[in-house]
N, C-alpha and C positions, 0 to 999 in steps of 0.2 A: 303285636297280635297279627298273624298271617291274614292276608286279604280274604282268604275264602272261609275263615272261621265263622262260627254261628254269631258271634259278638260284633262282627264288622258292621259298620254303619252305612250300608247301602240302603238306598231308598227307593221306593217305587218308582219316582220320577226321574232317577240317575239316567244319564245319557245311554241309550241303547247301543250295543255294539254292532248290531246289524238293523238293516231298515226293517219296516214293518213288513213289506213285500217279501223279503228274504225269509223272515220268520215264517209267514204264512205258506210260502213255498217248501219250507222244512216240514211243516206240519201236513202239508198235501201229500209230500213224499212218505212220511212216517204212516199216515193213514191209508196209503195204497199199498204198503208192503208189510203192515204190521199183523201178519197172519199169526194165529195164536191167542189173541185177545189178551185181556188183563196185564199180567206180568211181563209177558212177551212184549207188548207195545210199551210198557215202562221201561223195558230194557232197551229198546230202540231210541226212546226219548233220551234216556241217559247217555247213550254212545253219542247221539248227535248234537245234544244240546250242552251236556257237562263235560265229556271225556274229550270230544273233538273240538267244540267251539267255545266251550268255558263260559256260556252265558250265564249260568248260575253256579254258585258252589253246590258241591255234593250234599252238603247239610240242608241247604235252602231247597234244592230239589227233592230231597226225601221229606222235609216238611210238608211240601205241596202234595206229595203222593200220600202222606198220613192225613192230611185234612180232606183229600179226596176218597179216602176209604170210608168215610162216615156215611153218606148219602149219595146214591146214584152210581154211575158208571166212572170209576176212579180213573180211567184211563183219559176220558173226556174232561174230567175234573182237574186233572194234572196239565193237560193242554191249556185249559183255562187259566189256571194259576201261572204258569210260565208266560202267557199272553199278557196277563195283568201286570205281572213284575216288570215286563218290558214297556208296555203301551197302555197301562191303565185298564178300566174295564171294557172299553171298546175293543183294545187289543186282545183281551180275554175272550170275549165273545166270538171275535173273528178267527181266533186260533182253535176254539173247540169247534165252530161250525166248519172250519176247513179240514181239520182233522178227521171229522165225521163224515164229510161229504163223499168220498169214494166208496165207503160202505153203504151210505144211503142209496146212491146211484146204482151200485151193485145189486142191493137188496130188491129195489124196485124191478130191475130188469130180469132179475131170477124169479120174483113173484109174479110177474106178467107171464113169463114162461110157464110157470108152476100151474097157475089157475086156468091157463088155456089147455094144457096137455096133462096135468095132473101127474106129472113124473119130475123127479129131481134131476137137475142137469148133471152130465157125466163128467163132473169135476172131483168127485170124491176121492179117486184114486191119486191124483196129483196132490191134492190138500193132505192126504194121509202121509205123503213122503215128507211133509213139512214137520211132522211131529218131532222127530230126534234134532232137526235143526233148531226147532222153537226151545226145546229142553236146554240145548248148548247155549243159546242166547241169553235165556234165564240166567243159567249158571254164570256165564261171563259177567252179567250185569251185577249179580249178587256178590260175587267174589270182588269185583271191581269197586263197588260201593262199600263193602265191608273192609277194604283196605284203607278206605279214606275216613270213615266214621266210627269203626269199632275198635276203640282204643282202651287197652287195659282189661283186667281179669272181669270186673263187673259188667262192663259192656259185653264182653264174650260170652258171660254167662246169659245175659239178656237175650243176645241173638240166638243162643242155643235153645233157650226156653221158647223163645217165639216160633223157632223152627219146628220143634217138636208140637207146640199147641196147634201151629198151622197144619202140620202133617195129620193132626188128630181131627181137623176140620172145625177147630174152635173159631167163632164169628171174629174177623179181623178187627172189629170195632173193640171187642173186649180185650183182645191181645194188646192193642195199642194203647188202649186206657191203662192196662196194667204196666206196660213198659214204661209209659209217662210217670205214673206214680211211683214205681220203683226208682225211675230217674230222679226224681224229687229227693227221695230218701238216701240215694246212694252217692250223689253227686255233691260234693262240697258246696256250702253257701258261699256265692261270690256275687259281688256287686258290679254292674256294668257301668263305665264312666258314661256320663250323659253326652249325648251327640250334640247338644246344643240346639238341635232343631225342633220346632214345635211337633207335638204329635198330632195325626190327623183326627179330625172329629170322628166319633163313633157314627157309622152309617147303620141305620136300622134295616131291617129285612124289608124287602119289596113287598108291597100288598099286592097280592095277585087276585084280581076279581074272578070269581066263577063265571064262566059263559052260561047264557040261559039255555037250557035244553029245548030249544025251539027247532034246531035243525040237526041233521044226522051229524054234520062237522062239529056243532057246538057240544052234543052229546058224547061224541068221541073225544073231544079235547078234554072235556070234564073228567071222563073215566081215567085217561091217561094222567091227567095232572094230579088226581087223587092218588093214583098208584105211586106216583114219583115222590110223594110225600112219605111213603111207607117203604120206599126202596133202600133200606138200610144194608150196608155190607156189600153191596155190589155184585156181580158176577151171576151164578145161577140162583142165588136168592130170588131173582126175579120171576124166574120160571114158574114155580108154583102160584105166586101171586097172579101173573097174567093167566095161568090156565083157569085159576077159580073165577076171574073175571069174565074172560072171553068165551070159554067153553062152558063151564058149569052154570054161571050166572046168566050171561047175555046171550049164549049161543051164537056169537059172531063168527066162531070157527068151530070145525068139527074136531074131535080128538085126533083124527088122522092129519088133518090140516095143521093142527097146532103143532104135533110132533115133526112133521116135515118143515114147518117153520123155524123150529129150534135147529134142524139140520141145516137149513138155508143159511140161518144166521151165523152158524159156525163155519160156514163156507167163506164168509166175508172176513177182511182183515180188522173189522171194528168190534165193539164190545157185544156181548150177548143182548144187551138193550136194544139192538137193531130188530130183535123179534118185534118189538113195537111197529118198527117200519113196515114190517111185513104184514102184520095185522091191519095197520092204517091202510096200506095199499088195497087190501081186500075189500075193506069197507067203504073207501071213497077215493081209489086211485091214487096219483101222485100227491094230490093235495091232502088227501087223508094220511099219507105217509109222512109228509113234512110236518103236518100239524100234530099227528100222534107223537112222533119223536121229539118235537120241540116241547109239547106238554109235558111228557116223560122227565125230560132233562130240566126243565124250567126250576123246581124246587132245589135240586143239587147246585145249579149254577148260581141261584140266590144266595145259597149258604157259601159258596165258594167266593162270591162277591164280597161277602162280609169277612170271612177269614183272610182273603187276600188284601182288602183295604185296611184290616187291622194288624197285618203281619209285623209291620215295623214296630207297632206299639207292644205286641206280644214278645218280640225280640228285646226290647228294651226293659222287660220285666224279669228280674232274677229267677222268680219262681217259674214262670212260664218258660224261660230258657232252659231250666233243670228239667222241666217236664219233655220239652222238646229233645234234649240231649238223651232222655230215656227212650223216646220214640224211634230214633235213629237206627239202633241196633234191632230194635223189634221189626221194623220195616225190613232191614237187611235179612233177618231170619224168615220173615214172611215170604220174600222173594225165593229163597231157597227152598222152602217148604212148597212152593207152587212148583218148582221143578220136580220135586218127589211125587206129588199128586199126579200131575199130569204125565209124568214119564211112564208110570205103570201102565197108563192106557195107549201112550204114544210109541213106547218102545218094547216091540213084541218079539224081536229075535236078535241073535248076535250081529246080524247086519245093520240093525237099528242102534245097537250099542256103538258099532264101529262108525256109522254115520254121525252119531252124536260126539264122539271123541274126536273124530277128524273136524267137525263143524267148530267144536270148542278150540281146537287148535288153530284153526285158521282165524277164528274171531279173537281169541285172547293173544295169541303168539304173534300171528302175521298182521292181525288187524285188517282182515278182509271186511269189506262193506257187507252188512247183512243181507242185502238184496241179491248178492251173487251166491251166497252160501244158501239162501232159501230157493234160489233158482235151482241148483244142484239137487237139493231135496225134492222139489217138485218133479223134475225130470225122472229122478229114480222111482219116485212113487208111480207115475204115470205108467212107466214101463213095468210096473210090478216087481222091481228089484227088491222091494222091501216087503217081505210076507207079514 
């Protein structure tokens, strides 16, 4: 059985191929250049952690992405999963925090500027130029992972079905669930040889006490913690939920401020969830920004802690293994569907298509680092080369 196969007996505490400091430096770099959010960041992680350094197998990485799609910001969840696989729960928390740190700092800076002058920073033109490059990055990751995990007619059909469902904006959780069930039905029943290692004990969910609403910070944390428990599906699912609580129900932000907060969140390399950082900064400064972000992420990270801790147990179970084998092509299809959905608004002219094609060639054929390709797109956008 090849070492990268889903049935390999790698353990959570296996010797890590890189130091914790090096791993955190990688996540800091990814968190600094991961413009485009969501699948674009996953593409960067796959390139740095799987294709380039082989810290995880493609299957293992995709399983982490699949778990991360259930609750919360899946790019943050994926960072936690990788860190947990390398260095346990502390490594997971540090990886997620390091990945998110650049976006948190940038949102606080932009929010301070915005609430002083009530105008968006003149960065949108440069960010617009990143769109075609981000699409190329997502395509490169989708095809690269697909070559490794989509094997056989059944897997190809699953990937295509997931691509179509994702393009129709079906909730990712339902797509992954359907893929897993079909994987159980289509894959032959096979037993895995016993690894001889004892299974880790079941780790229960963290009990998260609710903070009393005696201070503004306490009520802020409580609001975002409650939102975190219903943040299913990730991405822009969060926007209407936050609008209901922060604008309609509490009046903490005006409708104009909320819309500008969404725009500012999209100017950062992090997930759209940093909209909570923007709102928290308006409520209580830097402390409110950090507290709001941490409270929003806490339920998802608790879920990822459980799934990461039980991952080896799941991989030892033949039924769970077949389920995960169905999830792999579904995630590949979702990645490619993200390129389609984002491309409709990111590529608006033949110049955009040309930049996307050139970027894909530089990434896939010549293996350029994404930061250099993103820089080209930003320069072209800033000088209005891409209408």
